[in-house]
C-alpha angles and dihedrals in degrees: 000000000000098000098185090059090063093064118108131227097214093194096055102041128101108243123201131180114216129193121190111179095196123020144154126190104190118216102234096224094054115108128176091007108045103210119195130225108243087233138039112263124237091254091051093049091046090053091049091052091050089050089052094053093041097245118149096179106078093186093069095079099037108147093041116141125216141169130211126210119180109210096175122028116222116246106243124230134165127237138174114237141147114272121198117224117168107233098145131043088228100086090202093058111123089224089069092069132041139154114269137164115259134186116236125196118213124200099011117173127177143159126232125201120199120197118233092228131138096289092081096222095120091050092049091051091053091050089052092051091048099041108022092163090068092060121090115207136162135200127012123325106244141165103228115323118037093251090057091088117185115235097182134023106167131171113235133197120228093253090052090051091053093048093046094050090050089061097046140059096238129193123201129210106218137179105254126163090207094042124130095231132075111205133177120240090177124026127208102216094193096053136328100263095097098036112123114223132195131190112240143175126219112206144142115291114226098172138006090238088071092058118112130190135233119224118221106235134179121219112280 
């Protein structure tokens, strides 16, 4: 792992504040009780950004780097809902769907920072903010599952980020080879074989200089 490349230039990044009133980021290895990460994963955030800019080919911006800072933890609750798990090739088979307990997060707010590197993702985000009429999107704008509808997706200046963090008790999700979390940076939607995982830590953020970025990577 090239550790220096994970560092962030806070003055050159594109910062966005995101508010998701109701969300759930299921931990892939959970079974009867579908627990949620307390944060959106890098793969989830990347997918949300692609939805924002109207891009359906997620391979175009491979190599992009992004950081995630949770400024308001979602309040967890538990609900019973039908969860789809493909066990039969017949998609209408009743075994593919059954009631299970799931964790929901209410009132989640977080910041994302996207590096203006060679991938071009940050530039495309800025173009979408400046000329939204030129972007073609379809469906709801969600963070992860379709019911995780995004309420706010606001561009922020660096000074605004600094002021906002000073008023909150923020937590950062960081790449960390000795971290307690395993998070996807690329998801295999057919199975799990080609999902790319990274170890990460989720801890209080004292200063922006401590922030590190995840790189979006395809399976090798």
